[in-house]
GUSERO-21513 format. One line per field, with one value per atom (N, C-alpha, C): residue in one letter; x negated, y, z; residue number from 1; atom name. Coordinates in steps of 0.2 Angstrom, whole numbers. Atoms other than C-alpha are relative to their C-alpha. Last residue first. Layout:
BEGIN
aa <- (A | ...)
X <- (X | ...)
Y <- (Y | ...)
Z <- (Z | ...)
i <- (NUM | ...)
at <- (CA | ...)
This chain:
BEGIN
aa <- (S | S | S | R | R | R | Y | Y | Y | Q | Q | Q | P | P | P | Y | Y | Y | G | G | G | Y | Y | Y | G | G | G | V | V | V | V | V | V | Q | Q | Q | S | S | S | K | K | K | P | P | P | R | R | R | I | I | I | R | R | R | E | E | E | E | E | E | V | V | V | K | K | K | G | G | G | N | N | N | G | G | G | T | T | T | N | N | N | G | G | G | E | E | E | I | I | I | T | T | T | S | S | S | I | I | I | T | T | T | G | G | G | D | D | D | G | G | G | N | N | N | D | D | D | K | K | K | E | E | E | V | V | V | F | F | F | G | G | G | V | V | V | H | H | H | N | N | N | I | I | I | D | D | D | N | N | N | L | L | L | N | N | N | K | K | K | S | S | S | G | G | G | S | S | S | W | W | W | S | S | S | F | F | F | Y | Y | Y | V | V | V | V | V | V | A | A | A | G | G | G | P | P | P | K | K | K | A | A | A | E | E | E | T | T | T | G | G | G | F | F | F | R | R | R | H | H | H | N | N | N | A | A | A | A | A | A | F | F | F | W | W | W | K | K | K | A | A | A | H | H | H | A | A | A | V | V | V | T | T | T | W | W | W | A | A | A | D | D | D | W | W | W | G | G | G | I | I | I | Q | Q | Q | S | S | S | R | R | R | A | A | A | G | G | G | T | T | T | Q | Q | Q | E | E | E | G | G | G | V | V | V | W | W | W | S | S | S | V | V | V | F | F | F | M | M | M | A | A | A | C | C | C | W | W | W | A | A | A | A | A | A | N | N | N | L | L | L | Y | Y | Y | H | H | H | A | A | A | R | R | R | S | S | S | G | G | G | G | G | G | D | D | D | R | R | R | A | A | A | I | I | I | T | T | T | E | E | E | A | A | A | A | A | A | R | R | R | Q | Q | Q | S | S | S | N | N | N | A | A | A | Y | Y | Y | W | W | W | R | R | R | Q | Q | Q | F | F | F | K | K | K | T | T | T | G | G | G | G | G | G | G | G | G | A | A | A | A | A | A | N | N | N | E | E | E | S | S | S | I | I | I | G | G | G | V | V | V | Q | Q | Q | A | A | A | K | K | K | A | A | A | L | L | L | A | A | A | L | L | L | V | V | V | Q | Q | Q | D | D | D | A | A | A | T | T | T | V | V | V | S | S | S | V | V | V | K | K | K | T | T | T | E | E | E | R | R | R | S | S | S | R | R | R | D | D | D | A | A | A | H | H | H | D | D | D | A | A | A | I | I | I | T | T | T | A | A | A | T | T | T | D | D | D | I | I | I | P | P | P | Q | Q | Q | K | K | K | E | E | E | A | A | A | A | A | A | T | T | T | A | A | A | S | S | S | T | T | T | M | M | M | H | H | H | A | A | A | G | G | G | F | F | F | A | A | A | S | S | S | G | G | G | L | L | L | V | V | V | T | T | T | A | A | A | G | G | G | L | L | L | L | L | L | A | A | A | R | R | R | A | A | A | I | I | I | N | N | N | T | T | T | K | K | K | A | A | A | A | A | A | S | S | S | T | T | T | F | F | F | R | R | R | F | F | F | N | N | N | A | A | A | M | M | M)
X <- (2 | -465 | -8 | 4 | -461 | -2 | 8 | -448 | -3 | 3 | -429 | -7 | 3 | -423 | -3 | 6 | -412 | -2 | 0 | -400 | -7 | 6 | -397 | 1 | 2 | -383 | -6 | -6 | -373 | -2 | 1 | -388 | 7 | -2 | -385 | -1 | -7 | -383 | 1 | -4 | -400 | 8 | -4 | -409 | 5 | -7 | -422 | 4 | -3 | -441 | 8 | -4 | -448 | 2 | -1 | -462 | 4 | 3 | -461 | 2 | 0 | -458 | -4 | 6 | -454 | 1 | 0 | -439 | -7 | -1 | -441 | -1 | 3 | -437 | 1 | -2 | -431 | -4 | -5 | -431 | 3 | 1 | -440 | 6 | -6 | -440 | -2 | 3 | -452 | 6 | -2 | -444 | -5 | 5 | -448 | 2 | 4 | -432 | -5 | 2 | -424 | -4 | -6 | -414 | -1 | -3 | -429 | 6 | -2 | -436 | 3 | 4 | -446 | 2 | -4 | -439 | -4 | -1 | -451 | 5 | 7 | -456 | 0 | 2 | -438 | -7 | 2 | -436 | -2 | 8 | -426 | -2 | 3 | -408 | -7 | 7 | -396 | -3 | 3 | -378 | -8 | 7 | -368 | -3 | 3 | -350 | -7 | -1 | -343 | -2 | 5 | -352 | 1 | -3 | -342 | -5 | 2 | -351 | 3 | -5 | -349 | -4 | 0 | -362 | 5 | -5 | -359 | 1 | 1 | -376 | 6 | -5 | -373 | -1 | -1 | -389 | 7 | -5 | -393 | 2 | -4 | -409 | 4 | -2 | -418 | 6 | -7 | -427 | 2 | -1 | -446 | 8 | 5 | -448 | 1 | 6 | -432 | -5 | 5 | -418 | -6 | 6 | -403 | -6 | 1 | -386 | -6 | -1 | -382 | -2 | -1 | -381 | 1 | 6 | -388 | 0 | 0 | -372 | -6 | 5 | -377 | 0 | -3 | -361 | -5 | -6 | -366 | 2 | 2 | -383 | 5 | 4 | -375 | -3 | -5 | -363 | -3 | -2 | -378 | 5 | 5 | -384 | 1 | 0 | -367 | -6 | -6 | -366 | 0 | 1 | -384 | 6 | -6 | -381 | -1 | 1 | -397 | 5 | -5 | -398 | -2 | 1 | -410 | 6 | -5 | -411 | -2 | -1 | -423 | 6 | -2 | -423 | 2 | -6 | -423 | 3 | -6 | -434 | 6 | -5 | -448 | 7 | -2 | -462 | 6 | 3 | -471 | 2 | 7 | -468 | -4 | 3 | -450 | -8 | -2 | -445 | -3 | 5 | -455 | 2 | 7 | -446 | -5 | 0 | -429 | -7 | -1 | -432 | -1 | 6 | -438 | 0 | 5 | -423 | -7 | -1 | -412 | -4 | 2 | -419 | 1 | 4 | -419 | -2 | 3 | -406 | -3 | -5 | -405 | -3 | 0 | -417 | 5 | 6 | -422 | -1 | 4 | -407 | -6 | -3 | -396 | -4 | 3 | -407 | 2 | 6 | -402 | -3 | 5 | -384 | -7 | 6 | -368 | -5 | 0 | -355 | -6 | -2 | -353 | 1 | -5 | -352 | 2 | -6 | -360 | 5 | -4 | -372 | 6 | -4 | -376 | 3 | -6 | -380 | 4 | -5 | -391 | 6 | -3 | -400 | 5 | -5 | -403 | 3 | -6 | -413 | 6 | -1 | -425 | 6 | 2 | -430 | 1 | -3 | -421 | -1 | -7 | -427 | 4 | -1 | -445 | 7 | 2 | -444 | 1 | -6 | -434 | -2 | -6 | -447 | 6 | 1 | -462 | 6 | 3 | -456 | 0 | 7 | -453 | -4 | 2 | -436 | -7 | -2 | -427 | -2 | -6 | -429 | 3 | -5 | -443 | 7 | 1 | -453 | 6 | -4 | -451 | -2 | -5 | -465 | 4 | -3 | -476 | 6 | 3 | -483 | 2 | -2 | -480 | -4 | -3 | -482 | 2 | 5 | -495 | 3 | 4 | -482 | -5 | -4 | -470 | -4 | -1 | -484 | 4 | 6 | -489 | 0 | 1 | -471 | -7 | -5 | -468 | -1 | 2 | -484 | 4 | 6 | -480 | -2 | -2 | -463 | -6 | -1 | -471 | 3 | 2 | -470 | 2 | 6 | -469 | -3 | 6 | -452 | -5 | 4 | -437 | -6 | 6 | -423 | -4 | 3 | -407 | -8 | 0 | -399 | -5 | 5 | -403 | -1 | 7 | -395 | -5 | 2 | -379 | -7 | 1 | -379 | -2 | 7 | -382 | -1 | 4 | -366 | -7 | 0 | -356 | -5 | 4 | -361 | 0 | 7 | -355 | -4 | 2 | -338 | -8 | 2 | -336 | -3 | -1 | -336 | -2 | 6 | -336 | 2 | 2 | -319 | -7 | -3 | -319 | -2 | -5 | -323 | 3 | 3 | -339 | 4 | 3 | -330 | -3 | -5 | -318 | -3 | -4 | -333 | 5 | -4 | -343 | 5 | -7 | -356 | 4 | -4 | -375 | 7 | -6 | -389 | 5 | -5 | -407 | 6 | 0 | -416 | 5 | 5 | -421 | 0 | 5 | -410 | -6 | 3 | -398 | -6 | -3 | -395 | -4 | 5 | -397 | 4 | -1 | -385 | -5 | 4 | -386 | 0 | 4 | -371 | -5 | 1 | -363 | -4 | -4 | -357 | -1 | 3 | -372 | 4 | 5 | -365 | -3 | -3 | -348 | -6 | -3 | -357 | 3 | 6 | -368 | 3 | 3 | -352 | -6 | -4 | -344 | -2 | 1 | -359 | 4 | 6 | -358 | -1 | -1 | -340 | -6 | -3 | -344 | 1 | -7 | -356 | 3 | -3 | -374 | 7 | -3 | -382 | 3 | 1 | -395 | 3 | -2 | -391 | 0 | -6 | -401 | 2 | -3 | -415 | 7 | -6 | -424 | 4)
Y <- (5 | 746 | -2 | -3 | 754 | -5 | -1 | 745 | 4 | -3 | 747 | 2 | -6 | 734 | 3 | -2 | 721 | 7 | -7 | 711 | 2 | -3 | 693 | 8 | -5 | 681 | 4 | -4 | 667 | 6 | -7 | 655 | 4 | -3 | 637 | 8 | 1 | 631 | 2 | -6 | 639 | -1 | 1 | 625 | 6 | 1 | 631 | -1 | 1 | 629 | -1 | 6 | 636 | 0 | 0 | 647 | -6 | 5 | 649 | 1 | -3 | 661 | -5 | -3 | 650 | 4 | -7 | 644 | 3 | 0 | 625 | 7 | 6 | 626 | 0 | 6 | 644 | -6 | 3 | 660 | -6 | 0 | 670 | -4 | -1 | 666 | 0 | -1 | 667 | 2 | -6 | 660 | 0 | -1 | 649 | 6 | -6 | 646 | -1 | -2 | 631 | 6 | 0 | 626 | 1 | 6 | 621 | -1 | 3 | 637 | -7 | 6 | 640 | -3 | 5 | 657 | -5 | 1 | 667 | -5 | -1 | 674 | -1 | 4 | 678 | 1 | -3 | 685 | -5 | 0 | 678 | 5 | -5 | 677 | 0 | -1 | 665 | 5 | 3 | 660 | 2 | 0 | 670 | -3 | 7 | 665 | -1 | 1 | 683 | -7 | -3 | 686 | -1 | -5 | 673 | 4 | -6 | 663 | 6 | -5 | 647 | 6 | -1 | 633 | 5 | 4 | 626 | 1 | 7 | 631 | -4 | 3 | 649 | -7 | 7 | 658 | -1 | 1 | 677 | -7 | 5 | 682 | -3 | 3 | 698 | -5 | -1 | 702 | -3 | -6 | 703 | 1 | -1 | 692 | 6 | -4 | 691 | 1 | 0 | 678 | 4 | 2 | 684 | 0 | 7 | 683 | -2 | 4 | 701 | -7 | 7 | 714 | -4 | 3 | 732 | -7 | 2 | 742 | -4 | -3 | 751 | -2 | -7 | 745 | 5 | 0 | 727 | 8 | 0 | 730 | 1 | -7 | 736 | 0 | -5 | 721 | 7 | 2 | 709 | 5 | -1 | 717 | -1 | -8 | 717 | 2 | -2 | 698 | 8 | 1 | 695 | 2 | 4 | 703 | -1 | 6 | 710 | -5 | 2 | 725 | -7 | 3 | 735 | -2 | 0 | 740 | -3 | 7 | 734 | 0 | 5 | 750 | -7 | -3 | 763 | -4 | 1 | 752 | 2 | 1 | 751 | -1 | -7 | 759 | -1 | -2 | 742 | 7 | 0 | 740 | 2 | -6 | 745 | 0 | -6 | 733 | 6 | -1 | 719 | 7 | -2 | 722 | 1 | -7 | 722 | 2 | -4 | 705 | 7 | 1 | 698 | 4 | -4 | 705 | 0 | -7 | 697 | 5 | 0 | 680 | 7 | -6 | 684 | 0 | 2 | 673 | 6 | 2 | 680 | -2 | 7 | 679 | -2 | 2 | 698 | -8 | 2 | 704 | -4 | 6 | 703 | -2 | 7 | 714 | -6 | 1 | 729 | -7 | -5 | 728 | -2 | 3 | 720 | 5 | 1 | 728 | -4 | 7 | 725 | -1 | 4 | 742 | -6 | -4 | 753 | -4 | 1 | 739 | 4 | 6 | 740 | -2 | 0 | 758 | -6 | -4 | 757 | 0 | 4 | 742 | 4 | 4 | 753 | -4 | -4 | 766 | -4 | -4 | 752 | 4 | -7 | 745 | 5 | -2 | 728 | 7 | -1 | 727 | 3 | -7 | 729 | 2 | -6 | 716 | 6 | -1 | 704 | 6 | -2 | 705 | 2 | -7 | 704 | 3 | -2 | 687 | 7 | -1 | 681 | 2 | -7 | 674 | 0 | -3 | 657 | 7 | -3 | 652 | 3 | 5 | 640 | 2 | 4 | 653 | -5 | -2 | 659 | -4 | 4 | 656 | 3 | -3 | 665 | -4 | 3 | 653 | 3 | 8 | 663 | -3 | 2 | 682 | -8 | -1 | 686 | -2 | 6 | 680 | 0 | 5 | 694 | -7 | 0 | 706 | -5 | 1 | 700 | 0 | 7 | 699 | -2 | 3 | 717 | -7 | -2 | 722 | -2 | 3 | 712 | 1 | 7 | 719 | -4 | 5 | 736 | -6 | 7 | 751 | -5 | 1 | 769 | -7 | 2 | 772 | -2 | 4 | 782 | -2 | 1 | 789 | -5 | -6 | 796 | -1 | -2 | 780 | 6 | 5 | 773 | 2 | -1 | 788 | -4 | -7 | 786 | 2 | 1 | 767 | 7 | 3 | 771 | -1 | -5 | 782 | -2 | -5 | 769 | 6 | 3 | 756 | 5 | 0 | 768 | -3 | -7 | 771 | 1 | -2 | 753 | 7 | -7 | 749 | 2 | -4 | 730 | 7 | -5 | 721 | 4 | -6 | 706 | 5 | -1 | 689 | 7 | -1 | 688 | 2 | -6 | 691 | 1 | -5 | 677 | 7 | -1 | 666 | 5 | -6 | 659 | 0 | 2 | 646 | 7 | -3 | 651 | -2 | 0 | 640 | 4 | -3 | 640 | 1 | -8 | 630 | 1 | -2 | 611 | 8 | -2 | 607 | 2 | 6 | 597 | 1 | 2 | 613 | -7 | 3 | 617 | -2 | 7 | 630 | -3 | 4 | 648 | -8 | 3 | 658 | -5 | 7 | 671 | -3 | 3 | 688 | -7 | 2 | 696 | -4 | -4 | 706 | -2 | -6 | 698 | 4 | 2 | 681 | 7 | 1 | 689 | -2 | -6 | 696 | -1 | -3 | 679 | 7 | 3 | 671 | 3 | -3 | 684 | -3 | -7 | 679 | 3 | 0 | 661 | 7 | 1 | 664 | 0 | 3 | 664 | -2 | -4 | 668 | -4 | 3 | 660 | 5 | -5 | 663 | -4 | 2 | 650 | 6 | -5 | 653 | -2 | -2 | 637 | 5)
Z <- (6 | -250 | 1 | 5 | -233 | -5 | -1 | -224 | -6 | 5 | -225 | 1 | -2 | -213 | -6 | 4 | -221 | 2 | -1 | -210 | -4 | -1 | -216 | 0 | 4 | -216 | 2 | 1 | -207 | -5 | 1 | -210 | -1 | -7 | -204 | 0 | -2 | -222 | 7 | 1 | -226 | 2 | 6 | -217 | -1 | -1 | -205 | -6 | 7 | -204 | 1 | 2 | -188 | -7 | 7 | -181 | -2 | 5 | -163 | -7 | 6 | -148 | -5 | 2 | -133 | -7 | -2 | -123 | -2 | -7 | -126 | 3 | -3 | -144 | 7 | 4 | -147 | 3 | -3 | -137 | -4 | -7 | -150 | 4 | -5 | -168 | 7 | -6 | -183 | 5 | -4 | -199 | 6 | -5 | -214 | 4 | -1 | -224 | 5 | -7 | -231 | 0 | -4 | -247 | 7 | 0 | -257 | 5 | 6 | -262 | -1 | 2 | -246 | -7 | 2 | -243 | -3 | 7 | -233 | -2 | 3 | -216 | -8 | 6 | -211 | -2 | 6 | -193 | -6 | 0 | -179 | -6 | 5 | -173 | 0 | 0 | -164 | -5 | -6 | -161 | 2 | 0 | -173 | 7 | -2 | -173 | 0 | -7 | -173 | 3 | -4 | -189 | 7 | -4 | -198 | 5 | 3 | -210 | 3 | 1 | -200 | -3 | 7 | -202 | -2 | 3 | -185 | -7 | 0 | -179 | -3 | -4 | -183 | -1 | 0 | -187 | 3 | -6 | -190 | -2 | 2 | -200 | 6 | -6 | -199 | -1 | -2 | -215 | 7 | -4 | -215 | 2 | -5 | -230 | 4 | 2 | -240 | 6 | -4 | -239 | -2 | 3 | -249 | 5 | 0 | -241 | -3 | 6 | -236 | 1 | -2 | -223 | -6 | 1 | -226 | 3 | 7 | -228 | -2 | 4 | -212 | -7 | 0 | -203 | -4 | 4 | -208 | -1 | 7 | -200 | -5 | 1 | -184 | -7 | 3 | -186 | 0 | 7 | -185 | -2 | 4 | -169 | -7 | 1 | -161 | -4 | 4 | -164 | -1 | 7 | -158 | -5 | 2 | -141 | -8 | -3 | -133 | -3 | -4 | -145 | 3 | -7 | -154 | 3 | -5 | -173 | 7 | -3 | -186 | 5 | 5 | -196 | 2 | 3 | -182 | -6 | -4 | -172 | -4 | 4 | -185 | 3 | 2 | -175 | -5 | 7 | -174 | -2 | 0 | -155 | -7 | -4 | -156 | 0 | 3 | -170 | 4 | 6 | -162 | -4 | -2 | -146 | -6 | -2 | -154 | 2 | 7 | -163 | 2 | 4 | -146 | -6 | -3 | -137 | -3 | 3 | -150 | 3 | 8 | -146 | -3 | 2 | -127 | -7 | 7 | -118 | -4 | 5 | -100 | -7 | 1 | -86 | -5 | -1 | -85 | -1 | 6 | -94 | 1 | 3 | -78 | -7 | -2 | -69 | -3 | 3 | -80 | 2 | -2 | -74 | -3 | -2 | -79 | 3 | -7 | -90 | 2 | -2 | -109 | 8 | 5 | -117 | 3 | 1 | -103 | -4 | -6 | -100 | 0 | 0 | -118 | 6 | 4 | -117 | -1 | -3 | -102 | -4 | -5 | -110 | 4 | 3 | -125 | 5 | 1 | -115 | -3 | 6 | -111 | 1 | -2 | -94 | -5 | -6 | -96 | 2 | 1 | -114 | 6 | 3 | -109 | -1 | -4 | -96 | -3 | -5 | -107 | 4 | 4 | -121 | 4 | 1 | -109 | -4 | 6 | -104 | 0 | -1 | -86 | -7 | 0 | -88 | -1 | 6 | -91 | -1 | -1 | -73 | -6 | -1 | -77 | 1 | -6 | -85 | 1 | -6 | -103 | 6 | -3 | -116 | 6 | -7 | -127 | 2 | -6 | -140 | 6 | 0 | -156 | 6 | -6 | -151 | 1 | -5 | -165 | 7 | 0 | -177 | 5 | -2 | -173 | 1 | -7 | -175 | 3 | -3 | -192 | 8 | -1 | -197 | 3 | -4 | -194 | 2 | -7 | -202 | 5 | -2 | -218 | 7 | -2 | -219 | 3 | 5 | -220 | 3 | -2 | -208 | -6 | 5 | -214 | 2 | -3 | -207 | -5 | 5 | -213 | 4 | -3 | -201 | -5 | 1 | -209 | 2 | 7 | -213 | -1 | 4 | -196 | -7 | -2 | -187 | -4 | 3 | -197 | 2 | 7 | -192 | -4 | 1 | -174 | -7 | -2 | -174 | -1 | 6 | -184 | 2 | 5 | -171 | -6 | -2 | -157 | -5 | 0 | -166 | 2 | 7 | -169 | -1 | 1 | -151 | -7 | -1 | -152 | -2 | 5 | -150 | 1 | -1 | -138 | -5 | 5 | -145 | 1 | 6 | -135 | -6 | 0 | -119 | -7 | 1 | -123 | 0 | -6 | -124 | -2 | 0 | -139 | 6 | 1 | -135 | 0 | -5 | -137 | -2 | 3 | -144 | 5 | -5 | -140 | -4 | -1 | -153 | 5 | -5 | -153 | 1 | 4 | -168 | 4 | 3 | -158 | -4 | 6 | -148 | -3 | 4 | -130 | -6 | 0 | -122 | -4 | 4 | -117 | 1 | -5 | -111 | -4 | 1 | -122 | 6 | 5 | -125 | 0 | 6 | -117 | -5 | 2 | -103 | -7 | 3 | -103 | -2 | 7 | -100 | -3 | 4 | -86 | -7 | 2 | -78 | -5 | 5 | -79 | -2 | 6 | -70 | -6 | 2 | -56 | -7 | 2 | -53 | -4 | 6 | -53 | -3 | 0 | -39 | -7 | -6 | -34 | 0 | -5 | -51 | 5 | -7 | -62 | 5 | -4 | -81 | 7 | -3 | -91 | 4 | -5 | -103 | 2 | 3 | -109 | 4)
i <- (224 | 224 | 224 | 223 | 223 | 223 | 222 | 222 | 222 | 221 | 221 | 221 | 220 | 220 | 220 | 219 | 219 | 219 | 218 | 218 | 218 | 217 | 217 | 217 | 216 | 216 | 216 | 215 | 215 | 215 | 214 | 214 | 214 | 213 | 213 | 213 | 212 | 212 | 212 | 211 | 211 | 211 | 210 | 210 | 210 | 209 | 209 | 209 | 208 | 208 | 208 | 207 | 207 | 207 | 206 | 206 | 206 | 205 | 205 | 205 | 204 | 204 | 204 | 203 | 203 | 203 | 202 | 202 | 202 | 201 | 201 | 201 | 200 | 200 | 200 | 199 | 199 | 199 | 198 | 198 | 198 | 197 | 197 | 197 | 196 | 196 | 196 | 195 | 195 | 195 | 194 | 194 | 194 | 193 | 193 | 193 | 192 | 192 | 192 | 191 | 191 | 191 | 190 | 190 | 190 | 189 | 189 | 189 | 188 | 188 | 188 | 187 | 187 | 187 | 186 | 186 | 186 | 185 | 185 | 185 | 184 | 184 | 184 | 183 | 183 | 183 | 182 | 182 | 182 | 181 | 181 | 181 | 180 | 180 | 180 | 179 | 179 | 179 | 178 | 178 | 178 | 177 | 177 | 177 | 176 | 176 | 176 | 175 | 175 | 175 | 174 | 174 | 174 | 173 | 173 | 173 | 172 | 172 | 172 | 171 | 171 | 171 | 170 | 170 | 170 | 169 | 169 | 169 | 168 | 168 | 168 | 167 | 167 | 167 | 166 | 166 | 166 | 165 | 165 | 165 | 164 | 164 | 164 | 163 | 163 | 163 | 162 | 162 | 162 | 161 | 161 | 161 | 160 | 160 | 160 | 159 | 159 | 159 | 158 | 158 | 158 | 157 | 157 | 157 | 156 | 156 | 156 | 155 | 155 | 155 | 154 | 154 | 154 | 153 | 153 | 153 | 152 | 152 | 152 | 151 | 151 | 151 | 150 | 150 | 150 | 149 | 149 | 149 | 148 | 148 | 148 | 147 | 147 | 147 | 146 | 146 | 146 | 145 | 145 | 145 | 144 | 144 | 144 | 143 | 143 | 143 | 142 | 142 | 142 | 141 | 141 | 141 | 140 | 140 | 140 | 139 | 139 | 139 | 138 | 138 | 138 | 137 | 137 | 137 | 136 | 136 | 136 | 135 | 135 | 135 | 134 | 134 | 134 | 133 | 133 | 133 | 132 | 132 | 132 | 131 | 131 | 131 | 130 | 130 | 130 | 129 | 129 | 129 | 128 | 128 | 128 | 127 | 127 | 127 | 126 | 126 | 126 | 125 | 125 | 125 | 124 | 124 | 124 | 123 | 123 | 123 | 122 | 122 | 122 | 121 | 121 | 121 | 120 | 120 | 120 | 119 | 119 | 119 | 118 | 118 | 118 | 117 | 117 | 117 | 116 | 116 | 116 | 115 | 115 | 115 | 114 | 114 | 114 | 113 | 113 | 113 | 112 | 112 | 112 | 111 | 111 | 111 | 110 | 110 | 110 | 109 | 109 | 109 | 108 | 108 | 108 | 107 | 107 | 107 | 106 | 106 | 106 | 105 | 105 | 105 | 104 | 104 | 104 | 103 | 103 | 103 | 102 | 102 | 102 | 101 | 101 | 101 | 100 | 100 | 100 | 99 | 99 | 99 | 98 | 98 | 98 | 97 | 97 | 97 | 96 | 96 | 96 | 95 | 95 | 95 | 94 | 94 | 94 | 93 | 93 | 93 | 92 | 92 | 92 | 91 | 91 | 91 | 90 | 90 | 90 | 89 | 89 | 89 | 88 | 88 | 88 | 87 | 87 | 87 | 86 | 86 | 86 | 85 | 85 | 85 | 84 | 84 | 84 | 83 | 83 | 83 | 82 | 82 | 82 | 81 | 81 | 81 | 80 | 80 | 80 | 79 | 79 | 79 | 78 | 78 | 78 | 77 | 77 | 77 | 76 | 76 | 76 | 75 | 75 | 75 | 74 | 74 | 74 | 73 | 73 | 73 | 72 | 72 | 72 | 71 | 71 | 71 | 70 | 70 | 70 | 69 | 69 | 69 | 68 | 68 | 68 | 67 | 67 | 67 | 66 | 66 | 66 | 65 | 65 | 65 | 64 | 64 | 64 | 63 | 63 | 63 | 62 | 62 | 62 | 61 | 61 | 61 | 60 | 60 | 60 | 59 | 59 | 59 | 58 | 58 | 58 | 57 | 57 | 57 | 56 | 56 | 56 | 55 | 55 | 55 | 54 | 54 | 54 | 53 | 53 | 53 | 52 | 52 | 52 | 51 | 51 | 51 | 50 | 50 | 50 | 49 | 49 | 49 | 48 | 48 | 48 | 47 | 47 | 47 | 46 | 46 | 46 | 45 | 45 | 45 | 44 | 44 | 44 | 43 | 43 | 43 | 42 | 42 | 42 | 41 | 41 | 41 | 40 | 40 | 40 | 39 | 39 | 39 | 38 | 38 | 38 | 37 | 37 | 37 | 36 | 36 | 36 | 35 | 35 | 35 | 34 | 34 | 34 | 33 | 33 | 33 | 32 | 32 | 32 | 31 | 31 | 31 | 30 | 30 | 30 | 29 | 29 | 29 | 28 | 28 | 28 | 27 | 27 | 27 | 26 | 26 | 26 | 25 | 25 | 25 | 24 | 24 | 24 | 23 | 23 | 23 | 22 | 22 | 22 | 21 | 21 | 21 | 20 | 20 | 20 | 19 | 19 | 19 | 18 | 18 | 18 | 17 | 17 | 17 | 16 | 16 | 16 | 15 | 15 | 15 | 14 | 14 | 14 | 13 | 13 | 13 | 12 | 12 | 12 | 11 | 11 | 11 | 10 | 10 | 10 | 9 | 9 | 9 | 8 | 8 | 8 | 7 | 7 | 7 | 6 | 6 | 6 | 5 | 5 | 5 | 4 | 4 | 4 | 3 | 3 | 3 | 2 | 2 | 2 | 1 | 1 | 1)
at <- (N | CA | C | N | CA | C | N | CA | C | N | CA | C | N | CA | C | N | CA | C | N | CA | C | N | CA | C | N | CA | C | N | CA | C | N | CA | C | N | CA | C | N | CA | C | N | CA | C | N | CA | C | N | CA | C | N | CA | C | N | CA | C | N | CA | C | N | CA | C | N | CA | C | N | CA | C | N | CA | C | N | CA | C | N | CA | C | N | CA | C | N | CA | C | N | CA | C | N | CA | C | N | CA | C | N | CA | C | N | CA | C | N | CA | C | N | CA | C | N | CA | C | N | CA | C | N | CA | C | N | CA | C | N | CA | C | N | CA | C | N | CA | C | N | CA | C | N | CA | C | N | CA | C | N | CA | C | N | CA | C | N | CA | C | N | CA | C | N | CA | C | N | CA | C | N | CA | C | N | CA | C | N | CA | C | N | CA | C | N | CA | C | N | CA | C | N | CA | C | N | CA | C | N | CA | C | N | CA | C | N | CA | C | N | CA | C | N | CA | C | N | CA | C | N | CA | C | N | CA | C | N | CA | C | N | CA | C | N | CA | C | N | CA | C | N | CA | C | N | CA | C | N | CA | C | N | CA | C | N | CA | C | N | CA | C | N | CA | C | N | CA | C | N | CA | C | N | CA | C | N | CA | C | N | CA | C | N | CA | C | N | CA | C | N | CA | C | N | CA | C | N | CA | C | N | CA | C | N | CA | C | N | CA | C | N | CA | C | N | CA | C | N | CA | C | N | CA | C | N | CA | C | N | CA | C | N | CA | C | N | CA | C | N | CA | C | N | CA | C | N | CA | C | N | CA | C | N | CA | C | N | CA | C | N | CA | C | N | CA | C | N | CA | C | N | CA | C | N | CA | C | N | CA | C | N | CA | C | N | CA | C | N | CA | C | N | CA | C | N | CA | C | N | CA | C | N | CA | C | N | CA | C | N | CA | C | N | CA | C | N | CA | C | N | CA | C | N | CA | C | N | CA | C | N | CA | C | N | CA | C | N | CA | C | N | CA | C | N | CA | C | N | CA | C | N | CA | C | N | CA | C | N | CA | C | N | CA | C | N | CA | C | N | CA | C | N | CA | C | N | CA | C | N | CA | C | N | CA | C | N | CA | C | N | CA | C | N | CA | C | N | CA | C | N | CA | C | N | CA | C | N | CA | C | N | CA | C | N | CA | C | N | CA | C | N | CA | C | N | CA | C | N | CA | C | N | CA | C | N | CA | C | N | CA | C | N | CA | C | N | CA | C | N | CA | C | N | CA | C | N | CA | C | N | CA | C | N | CA | C | N | CA | C | N | CA | C | N | CA | C | N | CA | C | N | CA | C | N | CA | C | N | CA | C | N | CA | C | N | CA | C | N | CA | C | N | CA | C | N | CA | C | N | CA | C | N | CA | C | N | CA | C | N | CA | C | N | CA | C | N | CA | C | N | CA | C | N | CA | C | N | CA | C | N | CA | C | N | CA | C | N | CA | C | N | CA | C | N | CA | C | N | CA | C | N | CA | C | N | CA | C | N | CA | C | N | CA | C | N | CA | C | N | CA | C | N | CA | C | N | CA | C | N | CA | C | N | CA | C | N | CA | C | N | CA | C | N | CA | C | N | CA | C | N | CA | C | N | CA | C | N | CA | C | N | CA | C | N | CA | C | N | CA | C | N | CA | C | N | CA | C | N | CA | C | N | CA | C | N | CA | C | N | CA | C | N | CA | C | N | CA | C | N | CA | C | N | CA | C | N | CA | C | N | CA | C | N | CA | C | N | CA | C)
């Protein structure tokens, strides 16, 4: 399970500002984040709008099936005892987007290496499949969801390949998002099948989730 490992309370506060959350265990066996004052701070809507404009202009030739196949191929990858060590965290820490989110949230690239990585996993899949412009990239689930909302591509229908956002409290407020993954399918019984990073004991896993925990879905514009 990912945890922040710092030597002082001040450094812990920087890490929380960086990601807007600290990782906790959940009764459902998934990694869960608790809202902090930093998480409730306003997001730079101008930056989100800029990314939204670029997303609308950029088309991809990737299908939902291709994205899900790559995500599923990562099942079983696990973090180390310090909550780090995954290729998803290492990739994000070295990415251009990390520099942008550091400017937004504070902290440093090193802070991402042992941080909660569910959104980094989703972002990595987008990068590796060539669908980043449609899937987006962020380490903070709230900002990632609001990026979809700014693109007018956020809704309540479970579609294969959609990015799904969870709140364990059942809240439908984007500011209360705790976790993120990909939808594999709607099971038709009030649940969805998903592929998620940083879940269970800090692994990539396939899960079945109740829709009551879903805040909403982001819809990448895949090739048909």
